[in-house]
C-alpha positions in Angstrom: -116.1 138.5 171.8 -118.7 135.9 172.1 -119.7 133.9 169.0 -122.9 133.5 167.0 -124.0 129.9 167.2 -126.6 128.3 164.9 -128.3 125.3 166.5 -130.0 122.8 164.2 -132.2 120.4 166.1 -135.7 119.0 165.4 -136.3 118.0 169.0 -138.0 121.3 170.2 -137.3 120.6 173.9 -133.6 119.9 173.3 -133.3 122.9 171.0 -134.7 125.2 173.8 -132.4 123.7 176.4 -129.2 124.0 174.4 -130.1 127.5 173.3 -130.8 128.5 176.9 -127.5 127.1 178.1 -125.5 128.8 175.4 -127.3 132.2 176.0 -126.5 131.9 179.7 -122.8 131.8 178.7 -123.2 135.0 176.6 -123.5 133.5 173.2 -126.0 134.7 170.6 -128.0 131.8 169.3 -129.9 131.2 166.1 -132.4 128.4 166.0 -133.3 126.1 163.1 -135.7 123.2 163.3 -135.2 122.0 159.7 -132.9 122.3 156.7 -134.9 125.1 155.1 -134.7 127.3 158.3 -130.9 126.4 158.4 -130.2 127.9 155.0 -132.4 131.0 155.6 -130.3 131.8 158.6 -127.0 131.0 156.9 -127.9 133.4 154.0 -128.8 136.3 156.3 -126.5 136.1 159.3 -122.8 135.6 160.1 -122.5 132.4 162.0 -119.3 131.3 163.8 -120.3 127.9 165.1 -122.8 125.4 163.6 -124.1 123.0 166.3 -126.3 120.4 164.7 -128.0 117.1 165.1 -127.0 114.8 162.2 -130.4 113.4 161.6 -133.1 116.0 161.0 -136.4 114.3 160.0 -135.5 112.2 157.0 -132.4 114.2 156.1 -128.8 114.1 157.2 -127.0 117.3 158.1 -123.8 115.8 156.7 -125.3 115.8 153.2 -125.3 119.6 153.4 -121.9 120.4 154.9 -120.3 121.4 151.6 -123.1 123.9 150.9 -122.9 125.2 154.5 -119.1 125.7 154.1 -119.6 127.3 150.7 -122.0 129.9 152.3 -119.8 130.4 155.4 -116.3 129.1 154.8 -115.0 130.0 158.3 -117.8 128.3 160.2 -116.8 125.7 162.8 -118.9 122.6 163.0 -120.1 120.5 165.9 -122.3 117.5 165.2 -124.4 115.4 167.6 -126.3 112.2 167.3 -127.7 109.3 169.3 -126.8 107.0 166.4 -123.4 105.6 167.4 -122.8 103.8 164.0 -123.4 107.1 162.2 -121.0 108.9 164.5 -118.3 106.4 163.8 -118.7 106.8 160.1 -118.6 110.6 160.4 -115.4 110.5 162.6 -113.7 108.5 159.9 -114.8 110.6 156.9 -114.8 114.1 158.3 -112.0 115.1 160.6 -113.0 118.8 160.6 -116.2 118.3 162.7 -116.3 118.0 166.4 -118.6 115.1 167.3 -120.7 114.6 170.4 -122.8 111.5 171.1 -126.2 112.1 172.7 -126.8 112.4 175.5 -123.9 114.9 175.9 -122.9 117.1 178.8 -123.2 120.8 178.3 -119.9 121.3 180.2 -118.1 119.4 177.5 -119.9 121.4 174.8 -118.9 124.6 176.5 -115.2 123.5 176.6 -115.2 122.9 172.8 -117.0 126.1 172.0 -114.6 128.1 174.2 -111.7 126.4 172.5 -113.1 127.3 169.1 -113.8 130.8 170.2 -110.2 131.4 171.3 -108.8 130.0 168.0 -110.8 132.2 165.6 
């Protein structure tokens, strides 16, 4: 069974591309452009995988991970960023999240999502 994936990205073009690619593989995608939209979706839909840019406007997705996991404890997390220093800090602090540096290859993202899909 294909998973429900929530994509949080404030770059509209990238959001559309990632969504299109995931849909082409049979995944159901939910799109959030900001933190408010993120929580609206999390409260109303069952999400299996959270795929998010770390920096959304002036906010950091990582500041909300505890609340996200509180709402959906079984959710898998994939984080992306073009900020290498931020990614290194995240890798050190949070071993639960899968990390991709931008620009990433969708083939690599698919591999991780398929691996997560087979685990849960």
